[in-house]
GUTI-189267 format. One record per residue (C-alpha): residue number from 1; residue in three letters; z, x, y. Coordinates in nm, 4 decimals. Example, Ala and Ser with C-alpha at 12.3 -4.5 7.8 and 13.67 -1.06 7.14 Angstrom:
residues 2
{k = 1&r = Ala&up = 0.7800&east = 1.2300&north = -0.4500}
{k = 2&r = Ser&up = 0.7140&east = 1.3670&north = -0.1060}
END
This chain:
residues 364
{k = 1&r = Unk&up = 0.1011&east = 2.1133&north = 0.0099}
{k = 2&r = Unk&up = -0.0095&east = 2.4767&north = 0.0826}
{k = 3&r = Unk&up = -0.3490&east = 2.5773&north = 0.2347}
{k = 4&r = Unk&up = -0.4702&east = 2.7022&north = -0.1079}
{k = 5&r = Unk&up = -0.3635&east = 2.3855&north = -0.2785}
{k = 6&r = Unk&up = -0.5246&east = 2.1596&north = -0.0257}
{k = 7&r = Unk&up = -0.8470&east = 2.3548&north = -0.0622}
{k = 8&r = Unk&up = -0.8563&east = 2.2749&north = -0.4362}
{k = 9&r = Unk&up = -0.7013&east = 1.9327&north = -0.4423}
{k = 10&r = Unk&up = -0.9115&east = 1.6515&north = -0.5925}
{k = 11&r = Unk&up = -1.0826&east = 1.4545&north = -0.3269}
{k = 12&r = Unk&up = -0.9143&east = 1.1183&north = -0.4163}
{k = 13&r = Unk&up = -0.5728&east = 1.2693&north = -0.4243}
{k = 14&r = Unk&up = -0.6126&east = 1.4681&north = -0.0984}
{k = 15&r = Unk&up = -0.7469&east = 1.1606&north = 0.0704}
{k = 16&r = Unk&up = -0.4614&east = 0.9520&north = -0.0405}
{k = 17&r = Unk&up = -0.2100&east = 1.2085&north = 0.1029}
{k = 18&r = Unk&up = -0.4024&east = 1.2264&north = 0.4439}
{k = 19&r = Unk&up = -0.4303&east = 0.8517&north = 0.4750}
{k = 20&r = Unk&up = -0.0501&east = 0.7724&north = 0.4677}
{k = 21&r = Unk&up = 0.0756&east = 0.8329&north = 0.8299}
{k = 22&r = Unk&up = 0.4625&east = 0.7467&north = 0.8957}
{k = 23&r = Unk&up = 0.5271&east = 0.4228&north = 1.0467}
{k = 24&r = Unk&up = 0.8126&east = 0.4825&north = 1.2907}
{k = 25&r = Unk&up = 0.9739&east = 0.7287&north = 1.0532}
{k = 26&r = Unk&up = 1.2538&east = 0.9895&north = 1.1403}
{k = 27&r = Unk&up = 1.1077&east = 1.2761&north = 1.3294}
{k = 28&r = Unk&up = 0.8087&east = 1.0902&north = 1.4703}
{k = 29&r = Unk&up = 0.7270&east = 0.9655&north = 1.8196}
{k = 30&r = Unk&up = 0.4476&east = 0.7689&north = 1.9855}
{k = 31&r = Unk&up = 0.1789&east = 1.0101&north = 2.1076}
{k = 32&r = Unk&up = -0.1626&east = 0.9788&north = 2.2825}
{k = 33&r = Unk&up = -0.4382&east = 1.1998&north = 2.1210}
{k = 34&r = Unk&up = -0.3845&east = 1.4212&north = 2.4168}
{k = 35&r = Unk&up = -0.0257&east = 1.4740&north = 2.3377}
{k = 36&r = Unk&up = -0.1000&east = 1.5039&north = 1.9696}
{k = 37&r = Unk&up = -0.3407&east = 1.7871&north = 2.0180}
{k = 38&r = Unk&up = -0.0931&east = 1.9684&north = 2.2598}
{k = 39&r = Unk&up = 0.1834&east = 1.9297&north = 1.9933}
{k = 40&r = Unk&up = -0.0612&east = 2.0877&north = 1.7373}
{k = 41&r = Unk&up = -0.1164&east = 2.3846&north = 1.9502}
{k = 42&r = Unk&up = 0.2387&east = 2.4006&north = 2.0424}
{k = 43&r = Unk&up = 0.3429&east = 2.4165&north = 1.6794}
{k = 44&r = Unk&up = 0.1112&east = 2.6856&north = 1.5894}
{k = 45&r = Unk&up = 0.1796&east = 2.8980&north = 1.9035}
{k = 46&r = Unk&up = 0.5392&east = 2.8944&north = 1.8000}
{k = 47&r = Unk&up = 0.4899&east = 2.9637&north = 1.4327}
{k = 48&r = Unk&up = 0.2106&east = 3.2242&north = 1.4374}
{k = 49&r = Unk&up = 0.1949&east = 3.5080&north = 1.6978}
{k = 50&r = Unk&up = -0.1824&east = 3.5511&north = 1.6113}
{k = 51&r = Unk&up = -0.2681&east = 3.2173&north = 1.7705}
{k = 52&r = Unk&up = -0.3994&east = 3.2313&north = 2.1244}
{k = 53&r = Unk&up = -0.5390&east = 2.9670&north = 2.3366}
{k = 54&r = Unk&up = -0.7905&east = 2.9997&north = 2.6163}
{k = 55&r = Unk&up = -1.0824&east = 2.8556&north = 2.7981}
{k = 56&r = Unk&up = -1.1720&east = 2.7125&north = 3.1360}
{k = 57&r = Unk&up = -0.8635&east = 2.5862&north = 3.3192}
{k = 58&r = Unk&up = -0.6550&east = 2.5656&north = 3.0182}
{k = 59&r = Unk&up = -0.3718&east = 2.7839&north = 3.1428}
{k = 60&r = Unk&up = -0.2229&east = 2.6944&north = 3.4783}
{k = 61&r = Unk&up = -0.3978&east = 2.3830&north = 3.5235}
{k = 62&r = Unk&up = -0.3469&east = 2.2737&north = 3.1696}
{k = 63&r = Unk&up = -0.7049&east = 2.1604&north = 3.0865}
{k = 64&r = Unk&up = -0.9199&east = 1.9062&north = 3.2513}
{k = 65&r = Unk&up = -0.7796&east = 1.6452&north = 3.0303}
{k = 66&r = Unk&up = -0.4332&east = 1.8073&north = 3.0271}
{k = 67&r = Unk&up = -0.4497&east = 1.8865&north = 2.6585}
{k = 68&r = Unk&up = -0.2797&east = 2.2258&north = 2.7187}
{k = 69&r = Unk&up = -0.0428&east = 2.1277&north = 2.9989}
{k = 70&r = Unk&up = 0.2770&east = 2.3209&north = 2.9942}
{k = 71&r = Unk&up = 0.1765&east = 2.5781&north = 2.7132}
{k = 72&r = Unk&up = 0.1129&east = 2.8792&north = 2.9461}
{k = 73&r = Unk&up = 0.4626&east = 2.8197&north = 3.1017}
{k = 74&r = Unk&up = 0.6161&east = 2.8138&north = 2.7605}
{k = 75&r = Unk&up = 0.4242&east = 3.0924&north = 2.5957}
{k = 76&r = Unk&up = 0.3012&east = 3.3176&north = 2.8813}
{k = 77&r = Unk&up = -0.0207&east = 3.4280&north = 3.0057}
{k = 78&r = Unk&up = -0.0989&east = 3.6615&north = 2.7156}
{k = 79&r = Unk&up = -0.0933&east = 3.3590&north = 2.4720}
{k = 80&r = Unk&up = -0.2421&east = 3.0843&north = 2.6891}
{k = 81&r = Unk&up = -0.4810&east = 3.1877&north = 2.9574}
{k = 82&r = Unk&up = -0.7880&east = 3.0990&north = 3.1612}
{k = 83&r = Unk&up = -1.1233&east = 3.2246&north = 3.1125}
{k = 84&r = Unk&up = -1.4248&east = 3.2600&north = 3.3259}
{k = 85&r = Unk&up = -1.7042&east = 2.9823&north = 3.3536}
{k = 86&r = Unk&up = -1.8949&east = 3.1454&north = 3.0690}
{k = 87&r = Unk&up = -1.9166&east = 2.9494&north = 2.7307}
{k = 88&r = Unk&up = -2.0998&east = 3.2397&north = 2.5633}
{k = 89&r = Unk&up = -1.8284&east = 3.4851&north = 2.6819}
{k = 90&r = Unk&up = -1.5385&east = 3.2512&north = 2.5640}
{k = 91&r = Unk&up = -1.6686&east = 3.2119&north = 2.2105}
{k = 92&r = Unk&up = -1.7936&east = 3.5675&north = 2.1904}
{k = 93&r = Unk&up = -1.4429&east = 3.6974&north = 2.2833}
{k = 94&r = Unk&up = -1.2952&east = 3.4560&north = 2.0340}
{k = 95&r = Unk&up = -1.5273&east = 3.5885&north = 1.7512}
{k = 96&r = Unk&up = -1.4088&east = 3.9422&north = 1.8367}
{k = 97&r = Unk&up = -1.0482&east = 3.8451&north = 1.8376}
{k = 98&r = Unk&up = -1.0859&east = 3.6718&north = 1.5050}
{k = 99&r = Unk&up = -1.2511&east = 3.9654&north = 1.3400}
{k = 100&r = Unk&up = -0.9430&east = 4.1671&north = 1.4230}
{k = 101&r = Unk&up = -0.6795&east = 3.9346&north = 1.3074}
{k = 102&r = Unk&up = -0.6116&east = 3.6661&north = 1.5891}
{k = 103&r = Unk&up = -0.6611&east = 3.3003&north = 1.5498}
{k = 104&r = Unk&up = -0.8073&east = 3.1835&north = 1.8756}
{k = 105&r = Unk&up = -0.8201&east = 2.8294&north = 1.9848}
{k = 106&r = Unk&up = -1.0722&east = 2.7933&north = 2.2628}
{k = 107&r = Unk&up = -1.1697&east = 2.5013&north = 2.4697}
{k = 108&r = Unk&up = -1.5240&east = 2.4128&north = 2.5792}
{k = 109&r = Unk&up = -1.4462&east = 2.1818&north = 2.8783}
{k = 110&r = Unk&up = -1.7034&east = 1.9275&north = 2.7566}
{k = 111&r = Unk&up = -1.9147&east = 1.9429&north = 2.4370}
{k = 112&r = Unk&up = -2.2241&east = 1.9139&north = 2.6550}
{k = 113&r = Unk&up = -2.1478&east = 2.2747&north = 2.7822}
{k = 114&r = Unk&up = -2.1515&east = 2.4472&north = 2.4505}
{k = 115&r = Unk&up = -2.5270&east = 2.5375&north = 2.4478}
{k = 116&r = Unk&up = -2.4834&east = 2.8658&north = 2.6237}
{k = 117&r = Unk&up = -2.2540&east = 2.9648&north = 2.3359}
{k = 118&r = Unk&up = -2.4892&east = 2.8608&north = 2.0714}
{k = 119&r = Unk&up = -2.5887&east = 3.2250&north = 1.9727}
{k = 120&r = Unk&up = -2.2305&east = 3.3219&north = 1.9377}
{k = 121&r = Unk&up = -2.1508&east = 3.0237&north = 1.7355}
{k = 122&r = Unk&up = -2.4641&east = 3.0206&north = 1.5022}
{k = 123&r = Unk&up = -2.5520&east = 3.3992&north = 1.4787}
{k = 124&r = Unk&up = -2.1976&east = 3.5468&north = 1.5101}
{k = 125&r = Unk&up = -1.9110&east = 3.3195&north = 1.4118}
{k = 126&r = Unk&up = -2.0942&east = 3.1323&north = 1.1336}
{k = 127&r = Unk&up = -2.2454&east = 3.4447&north = 0.9781}
{k = 128&r = Unk&up = -1.9777&east = 3.6983&north = 1.0125}
{k = 129&r = Unk&up = -1.8104&east = 3.6875&north = 0.6708}
{k = 130&r = Unk&up = -2.1554&east = 3.6689&north = 0.5048}
{k = 131&r = Unk&up = -2.3082&east = 3.9589&north = 0.6970}
{k = 132&r = Unk&up = -1.9942&east = 4.1644&north = 0.6277}
{k = 133&r = Unk&up = -1.9809&east = 4.0850&north = 0.2820}
{k = 134&r = Unk&up = -1.6289&east = 3.9365&north = 0.3196}
{k = 135&r = Unk&up = -1.4793&east = 4.2405&north = 0.5200}
{k = 136&r = Unk&up = -1.4546&east = 4.0251&north = 0.8440}
{k = 137&r = Unk&up = -1.4219&east = 3.6536&north = 0.9152}
{k = 138&r = Unk&up = -1.3958&east = 3.4479&north = 1.2299}
{k = 139&r = Unk&up = -1.0924&east = 3.2146&north = 1.1945}
{k = 140&r = Unk&up = -1.1629&east = 3.0340&north = 1.5365}
{k = 141&r = Unk&up = -1.1341&east = 2.6776&north = 1.6494}
{k = 142&r = Unk&up = -1.3524&east = 2.5631&north = 1.9280}
{k = 143&r = Unk&up = -1.2200&east = 2.2338&north = 2.0833}
{k = 144&r = Unk&up = -1.4837&east = 2.0154&north = 2.2526}
{k = 145&r = Unk&up = -1.4208&east = 1.6746&north = 2.4233}
{k = 146&r = Unk&up = -1.7280&east = 1.4529&north = 2.3153}
{k = 147&r = Unk&up = -1.8927&east = 1.1264&north = 2.3492}
{k = 148&r = Unk&up = -1.9370&east = 0.8554&north = 2.6136}
{k = 149&r = Unk&up = -1.7637&east = 0.5468&north = 2.7184}
{k = 150&r = Unk&up = -1.6217&east = 0.6989&north = 3.0340}
{k = 151&r = Unk&up = -1.9111&east = 0.6926&north = 3.2691}
{k = 152&r = Unk&up = -1.9680&east = 1.0579&north = 3.2346}
{k = 153&r = Unk&up = -2.3600&east = 1.0425&north = 3.2551}
{k = 154&r = Unk&up = -2.5950&east = 1.2362&north = 3.0630}
{k = 155&r = Unk&up = -2.4108&east = 1.5819&north = 3.0981}
{k = 156&r = Unk&up = -2.0689&east = 1.4678&north = 3.0111}
{k = 157&r = Unk&up = -2.1327&east = 1.2130&north = 2.7264}
{k = 158&r = Unk&up = -2.3185&east = 1.3933&north = 2.4478}
{k = 159&r = Unk&up = -2.2298&east = 1.3845&north = 2.0774}
{k = 160&r = Unk&up = -2.3738&east = 1.7142&north = 1.9241}
{k = 161&r = Unk&up = -2.2059&east = 1.7048&north = 1.5920}
{k = 162&r = Unk&up = -2.5341&east = 1.7127&north = 1.3938}
{k = 163&r = Unk&up = -2.6182&east = 2.0454&north = 1.5556}
{k = 164&r = Unk&up = -2.3228&east = 2.2102&north = 1.4016}
{k = 165&r = Unk&up = -2.3584&east = 2.0558&north = 1.0501}
{k = 166&r = Unk&up = -2.7062&east = 2.2133&north = 1.0136}
{k = 167&r = Unk&up = -2.5424&east = 2.5461&north = 1.0475}
{k = 168&r = Unk&up = -2.4177&east = 2.7189&north = 0.7191}
{k = 169&r = Unk&up = -2.0787&east = 2.8942&north = 0.7627}
{k = 170&r = Unk&up = -1.9091&east = 2.6639&north = 1.0153}
{k = 171&r = Unk&up = -1.6948&east = 2.3336&north = 0.9857}
{k = 172&r = Unk&up = -1.7328&east = 2.0301&north = 1.1927}
{k = 173&r = Unk&up = -1.4391&east = 1.7809&north = 1.2406}
{k = 174&r = Unk&up = -1.3898&east = 1.4857&north = 1.4510}
{k = 175&r = Unk&up = -1.0574&east = 1.2755&north = 1.4257}
{k = 176&r = Unk&up = -1.0302&east = 0.9169&north = 1.5463}
{k = 177&r = Unk&up = -0.6576&east = 0.8938&north = 1.6147}
{k = 178&r = Unk&up = -0.3599&east = 1.1045&north = 1.7166}
{k = 179&r = Unk&up = -0.2104&east = 1.1330&north = 1.3804}
{k = 180&r = Unk&up = -0.5219&east = 1.2731&north = 1.2213}
{k = 181&r = Unk&up = -0.6016&east = 1.4860&north = 1.5390}
{k = 182&r = Unk&up = -0.2679&east = 1.6779&north = 1.5136}
{k = 183&r = Unk&up = -0.2827&east = 1.7270&north = 1.1346}
{k = 184&r = Unk&up = -0.6530&east = 1.8304&north = 1.1275}
{k = 185&r = Unk&up = -0.6142&east = 2.0647&north = 1.4499}
{k = 186&r = Unk&up = -0.3233&east = 2.2417&north = 1.2591}
{k = 187&r = Unk&up = -0.5350&east = 2.2765&north = 0.9543}
{k = 188&r = Unk&up = -0.8447&east = 2.3960&north = 1.1333}
{k = 189&r = Unk&up = -0.6407&east = 2.6824&north = 1.3145}
{k = 190&r = Unk&up = -0.5002&east = 2.7894&north = 0.9662}
{k = 191&r = Unk&up = -0.8506&east = 2.7759&north = 0.8093}
{k = 192&r = Unk&up = -1.0329&east = 3.0990&north = 0.7802}
{k = 193&r = Unk&up = -1.3727&east = 2.9557&north = 0.8851}
{k = 194&r = Unk&up = -1.4849&east = 2.8758&north = 1.2355}
{k = 195&r = Unk&up = -1.4218&east = 2.5116&north = 1.3140}
{k = 196&r = Unk&up = -1.6060&east = 2.2991&north = 1.5737}
{k = 197&r = Unk&up = -1.3323&east = 2.0518&north = 1.6591}
{k = 198&r = Unk&up = -1.4867&east = 1.7594&north = 1.8532}
{k = 199&r = Unk&up = -1.2574&east = 1.5141&north = 2.0323}
{k = 200&r = Unk&up = -1.3796&east = 1.1698&north = 2.1256}
{k = 201&r = Unk&up = -1.2568&east = 1.1494&north = 2.4924}
{k = 202&r = Unk&up = -1.2718&east = 0.7846&north = 2.4908}
{k = 203&r = Unk&up = -0.9980&east = 0.7743&north = 2.2452}
{k = 204&r = Unk&up = -0.7599&east = 1.0281&north = 2.4221}
{k = 205&r = Unk&up = -0.5456&east = 0.7527&north = 2.5543}
{k = 206&r = Unk&up = -0.5945&east = 0.4589&north = 2.3178}
{k = 207&r = Unk&up = -0.8025&east = 0.3058&north = 2.0471}
{k = 208&r = Unk&up = -1.1282&east = 0.1622&north = 2.1876}
{k = 209&r = Unk&up = -1.3193&east = -0.1241&north = 2.0200}
{k = 210&r = Unk&up = -1.6216&east = -0.1102&north = 2.2299}
{k = 211&r = Unk&up = -1.5332&east = -0.4030&north = 2.4403}
{k = 212&r = Unk&up = -1.5203&east = -0.2117&north = 2.7870}
{k = 213&r = Unk&up = -1.4347&east = -0.5375&north = 2.9759}
{k = 214&r = Unk&up = -1.1079&east = -0.5946&north = 2.8015}
{k = 215&r = Unk&up = -0.7681&east = -0.4322&north = 2.8760}
{k = 216&r = Unk&up = -0.7139&east = -0.0914&north = 2.7424}
{k = 217&r = Unk&up = -0.4882&east = -0.0615&north = 2.4413}
{k = 218&r = Unk&up = -0.2296&east = 0.2188&north = 2.4355}
{k = 219&r = Unk&up = -0.1759&east = 0.4490&north = 2.1248}
{k = 220&r = Unk&up = 0.1887&east = 0.3405&north = 2.1373}
{k = 221&r = Unk&up = 0.0741&east = -0.0037&north = 2.0237}
{k = 222&r = Unk&up = -0.1031&east = 0.1391&north = 1.7168}
{k = 223&r = Unk&up = 0.0323&east = 0.2653&north = 1.3922}
{k = 224&r = Unk&up = -0.1697&east = 0.5886&north = 1.4001}
{k = 225&r = Unk&up = -0.0158&east = 0.6718&north = 1.7308}
{k = 226&r = Unk&up = 0.3044&east = 0.7507&north = 1.5670}
{k = 227&r = Unk&up = 0.2961&east = 1.1292&north = 1.5042}
{k = 228&r = Unk&up = 0.5424&east = 1.3684&north = 1.3476}
{k = 229&r = Unk&up = 0.6850&east = 1.6165&north = 1.6015}
{k = 230&r = Unk&up = 0.6829&east = 1.9175&north = 1.3810}
{k = 231&r = Unk&up = 0.4375&east = 2.0753&north = 1.1444}
{k = 232&r = Unk&up = 0.2035&east = 1.8983&north = 0.9117}
{k = 233&r = Unk&up = -0.1585&east = 1.9070&north = 0.8053}
{k = 234&r = Unk&up = -0.4416&east = 1.6631&north = 0.7216}
{k = 235&r = Unk&up = -0.6481&east = 1.8489&north = 0.4671}
{k = 236&r = Unk&up = -0.9881&east = 1.9437&north = 0.5802}
{k = 237&r = Unk&up = -1.2843&east = 1.7935&north = 0.3934}
{k = 238&r = Unk&up = -1.1209&east = 1.4661&north = 0.3039}
{k = 239&r = Unk&up = -1.2230&east = 1.1110&north = 0.4366}
{k = 240&r = Unk&up = -0.9870&east = 0.8234&north = 0.5039}
{k = 241&r = Unk&up = -1.0261&east = 0.4700&north = 0.4084}
{k = 242&r = Unk&up = -0.9481&east = 0.3308&north = 0.7427}
{k = 243&r = Unk&up = -0.9952&east = -0.0370&north = 0.6401}
{k = 244&r = Unk&up = -1.0232&east = -0.1599&north = 0.2729}
{k = 245&r = Unk&up = -1.2907&east = -0.4198&north = 0.1897}
{k = 246&r = Unk&up = -1.5374&east = -0.5419&north = -0.0716}
{k = 247&r = Unk&up = -1.8500&east = -0.6680&north = 0.1040}
{k = 248&r = Unk&up = -2.0011&east = -0.3625&north = 0.2257}
{k = 249&r = Unk&up = -1.9219&east = 0.0040&north = 0.3248}
{k = 250&r = Unk&up = -1.9272&east = 0.1502&north = 0.6817}
{k = 251&r = Unk&up = -1.9574&east = 0.5265&north = 0.6947}
{k = 252&r = Unk&up = -1.8480&east = 0.6440&north = 1.0435}
{k = 253&r = Unk&up = -1.6306&east = 0.8765&north = 1.2457}
{k = 254&r = Unk&up = -1.4808&east = 0.9102&north = 1.5948}
{k = 255&r = Unk&up = -1.4688&east = 0.6207&north = 1.8390}
{k = 256&r = Unk&up = -1.7087&east = 0.4208&north = 1.6096}
{k = 257&r = Unk&up = -1.4164&east = 0.3785&north = 1.3503}
{k = 258&r = Unk&up = -1.2636&east = 0.1250&north = 1.5863}
{k = 259&r = Unk&up = -1.5778&east = -0.0332&north = 1.7002}
{k = 260&r = Unk&up = -1.6776&east = -0.0826&north = 1.3438}
{k = 261&r = Unk&up = -1.3341&east = -0.2527&north = 1.2735}
{k = 262&r = Unk&up = -1.4033&east = -0.4863&north = 1.5669}
{k = 263&r = Unk&up = -1.7297&east = -0.5747&north = 1.4335}
{k = 264&r = Unk&up = -1.5908&east = -0.6531&north = 1.0834}
{k = 265&r = Unk&up = -1.3248&east = -0.8664&north = 1.2403}
{k = 266&r = Unk&up = -1.5619&east = -1.0564&north = 1.4672}
{k = 267&r = Unk&up = -1.8171&east = -1.1293&north = 1.2015}
{k = 268&r = Unk&up = -1.5683&east = -1.2140&north = 0.9254}
{k = 269&r = Unk&up = -1.7397&east = -0.9579&north = 0.6724}
{k = 270&r = Unk&up = -1.4863&east = -0.7822&north = 0.4500}
{k = 271&r = Unk&up = -1.6198&east = -0.4321&north = 0.5389}
{k = 272&r = Unk&up = -1.4556&east = -0.1163&north = 0.4020}
{k = 273&r = Unk&up = -1.4492&east = 0.1383&north = 0.6764}
{k = 274&r = Unk&up = -1.4735&east = 0.5087&north = 0.5704}
{k = 275&r = Unk&up = -1.3542&east = 0.7477&north = 0.8500}
{k = 276&r = Unk&up = -1.5082&east = 1.0717&north = 0.7506}
{k = 277&r = Unk&up = -1.3038&east = 1.2812&north = 0.9911}
{k = 278&r = Unk&up = -1.4284&east = 1.6064&north = 0.8393}
{k = 279&r = Unk&up = -1.8055&east = 1.5692&north = 0.9014}
{k = 280&r = Unk&up = -1.9129&east = 1.8809&north = 0.7275}
{k = 281&r = Unk&up = -1.8123&east = 1.9728&north = 0.4571}
{k = 282&r = Unk&up = -1.7609&east = 1.5997&north = 0.3975}
{k = 283&r = Unk&up = -1.5751&east = 1.4017&north = 0.1221}
{k = 284&r = Unk&up = -1.8784&east = 1.2917&north = -0.0901}
{k = 285&r = Unk&up = -1.6610&east = 1.1461&north = -0.3747}
{k = 286&r = Unk&up = -1.5053&east = 0.8912&north = -0.1072}
{k = 287&r = Unk&up = -1.8304&east = 0.7979&north = 0.0149}
{k = 288&r = Unk&up = -1.9910&east = 0.7498&north = -0.3371}
{k = 289&r = Unk&up = -1.6796&east = 0.5643&north = -0.4619}
{k = 290&r = Unk&up = -1.6862&east = 0.3146&north = -0.1674}
{k = 291&r = Unk&up = -2.0693&east = 0.2464&north = -0.1785}
{k = 292&r = Unk&up = -2.0605&east = 0.1936&north = -0.5566}
{k = 293&r = Unk&up = -1.7769&east = -0.0497&north = -0.5274}
{k = 294&r = Unk&up = -1.9439&east = -0.2614&north = -0.2348}
{k = 295&r = Unk&up = -2.3152&east = -0.2131&north = -0.3068}
{k = 296&r = Unk&up = -2.4030&east = -0.2232&north = 0.0614}
{k = 297&r = Unk&up = -2.3825&east = 0.0412&north = 0.3231}
{k = 298&r = Unk&up = -2.3931&east = 0.0672&north = 0.7234}
{k = 299&r = Unk&up = -2.3920&east = 0.4030&north = 0.8782}
{k = 300&r = Unk&up = -2.2685&east = 0.4084&north = 1.2419}
{k = 301&r = Unk&up = -2.2369&east = 0.6915&north = 1.4973}
{k = 302&r = Unk&up = -2.2758&east = 0.7372&north = 1.8672}
{k = 303&r = Unk&up = -2.5084&east = 1.0333&north = 1.8683}
{k = 304&r = Unk&up = -2.9026&east = 1.0016&north = 1.9077}
{k = 305&r = Unk&up = -3.0659&east = 0.8449&north = 1.6174}
{k = 306&r = Unk&up = -3.3406&east = 1.0832&north = 1.5352}
{k = 307&r = Unk&up = -3.1950&east = 1.3627&north = 1.3152}
{k = 308&r = Unk&up = -2.8655&east = 1.2480&north = 1.3876}
{k = 309&r = Unk&up = -2.5866&east = 1.3125&north = 1.1109}
{k = 310&r = Unk&up = -2.6443&east = 0.9455&north = 1.0039}
{k = 311&r = Unk&up = -2.9802&east = 1.0377&north = 0.8479}
{k = 312&r = Unk&up = -2.8067&east = 1.2829&north = 0.6219}
{k = 313&r = Unk&up = -2.5434&east = 1.0130&north = 0.5293}
{k = 314&r = Unk&up = -2.8247&east = 0.7687&north = 0.4498}
{k = 315&r = Unk&up = -2.9996&east = 1.0358&north = 0.2345}
{k = 316&r = Unk&up = -2.6789&east = 1.1208&north = 0.0388}
{k = 317&r = Unk&up = -2.6074&east = 0.7380&north = -0.0155}
{k = 318&r = Unk&up = -2.9679&east = 0.6966&north = -0.1428}
{k = 319&r = Unk&up = -2.9355&east = 0.9936&north = -0.3587}
{k = 320&r = Unk&up = -2.6047&east = 0.9210&north = -0.5205}
{k = 321&r = Unk&up = -2.5755&east = 0.5427&north = -0.5205}
{k = 322&r = Unk&up = -2.9421&east = 0.4091&north = -0.5468}
{k = 323&r = Unk&up = -2.8855&east = 0.2053&north = -0.8375}
{k = 324&r = Unk&up = -2.5695&east = 0.0483&north = -0.7004}
{k = 325&r = Unk&up = -2.7383&east = -0.0645&north = -0.3800}
{k = 326&r = Unk&up = -2.7962&east = -0.4429&north = -0.3296}
{k = 327&r = Unk&up = -2.9710&east = -0.3993&north = 0.0122}
{k = 328&r = Unk&up = -3.1365&east = -0.1308&north = 0.2422}
{k = 329&r = Unk&up = -2.8939&east = 0.1046&north = 0.4121}
{k = 330&r = Unk&up = -2.8587&east = 0.0062&north = 0.7833}
{k = 331&r = Unk&up = -2.8033&east = 0.2599&north = 1.0509}
{k = 332&r = Unk&up = -2.6618&east = 0.1906&north = 1.4040}
{k = 333&r = Unk&up = -2.6611&east = 0.4870&north = 1.6580}
{k = 334&r = Unk&up = -2.7285&east = 0.5811&north = 2.0153}
{k = 335&r = Unk&up = -3.0847&east = 0.5804&north = 2.1491}
{k = 336&r = Unk&up = -3.3309&east = 0.8650&north = 2.1489}
{k = 337&r = Unk&up = -3.2661&east = 0.9204&north = 2.5188}
{k = 338&r = Unk&up = -3.0253&east = 1.1092&north = 2.7455}
{k = 339&r = Unk&up = -2.7072&east = 0.9136&north = 2.8014}
{k = 340&r = Unk&up = -2.7676&east = 0.6908&north = 3.0910}
{k = 341&r = Unk&up = -2.5087&east = 0.6463&north = 3.3599}
{k = 342&r = Unk&up = -2.6055&east = 0.3092&north = 3.4927}
{k = 343&r = Unk&up = -2.6765&east = 0.1698&north = 3.1280}
{k = 344&r = Unk&up = -2.3606&east = 0.3026&north = 2.9566}
{k = 345&r = Unk&up = -2.3101&east = 0.0066&north = 2.7396}
{k = 346&r = Unk&up = -2.6703&east = -0.0580&north = 2.6496}
{k = 347&r = Unk&up = -2.6603&east = 0.2985&north = 2.4860}
{k = 348&r = Unk&up = -2.3114&east = 0.2839&north = 2.3516}
{k = 349&r = Unk&up = -2.3269&east = 0.1288&north = 1.9936}
{k = 350&r = Unk&up = -2.0957&east = -0.1567&north = 2.0468}
{k = 351&r = Unk&up = -1.9458&east = -0.4295&north = 1.8167}
{k = 352&r = Unk&up = -2.2515&east = -0.6604&north = 1.8687}
{k = 353&r = Unk&up = -2.4909&east = -0.4099&north = 1.7350}
{k = 354&r = Unk&up = -2.2743&east = -0.3020&north = 1.4601}
{k = 355&r = Unk&up = -2.2032&east = -0.6628&north = 1.3530}
{k = 356&r = Unk&up = -2.5871&east = -0.7355&north = 1.3545}
{k = 357&r = Unk&up = -2.6369&east = -0.4563&north = 1.1111}
{k = 358&r = Unk&up = -2.3544&east = -0.5790&north = 0.8919}
{k = 359&r = Unk&up = -2.5234&east = -0.9331&north = 0.8897}
{k = 360&r = Unk&up = -2.8638&east = -0.7794&north = 0.7824}
{k = 361&r = Unk&up = -2.6936&east = -0.5887&north = 0.5087}
{k = 362&r = Unk&up = -2.5376&east = -0.8906&north = 0.3730}
{k = 363&r = Unk&up = -2.8370&east = -1.1225&north = 0.3967}
{k = 364&r = Unk&up = -3.0792&east = -0.8797&north = 0.2415}
END
């Protein structure tokens, strides 16, 4: 499907296309999310000479999480290179590059560090096409590892997605698995809008259901860890029905997709889990169809509660599905505090908290 066709595809059709990953098919291989993201950049560096990759330690070192490992050796220091420790400088340079025809993919080492680049993201990248009456655009992709679950403490665990969704002119994406990560990153690089591409670092090496005291599961054991080696895209603005169900709808994204799945399995509630993937713009049609079908809704995200993106989801469900709701909408989130290092799992919305919300929705 071409980029123009993807942009105008009906939501239901696009979601169906995007939700059908190959299962041990020819031309695929098991990949972690790290490997899938690297593969996406490799594909785009090879097929488009205007793509460049840069950021802190992404060149010779291959990135703090090794997402760009080997790319500088393959494509040279003019295509994949290190930048000073200056987030504002990194994004500002990317905006200028994008305005003059390049497609920069930049890495903010942790999402917590994007704040010095806020002015460049909000005032420059997001507004460039509007303020220039379409003469210029900023086709940049800003990659940011986000979220907790790795004992990173308050300055390495934040989930700032709601701050980006408030800004007109940028897209916000958060994949939950390697298949989507690669397809969404390629689609983001090809898109003419600036994209904030958030990567839940707890999912880099395997799906995580919130039970930190259990053995880690590898992506090679999961169907969504089977990733095509070449070019493909997952259309932006489309949600995925991660788990079909009839009792209630869970609206979520990132790590919370697997936590919600664990909660559904442990409670025995037949929950339909909608993985938003593209947080904004979002697939409203998929949300409305699911909530109207089930009549109940639970919203789950890891970020802080007050003014979190879950509040927008609750408002949209209330607005579009009011007469179909059989119970109040439940919301499970992080707390309105900095991410505590010593109380990681009290802050992290685990399957117990999500399961309790599901029970309340069913009993109302």
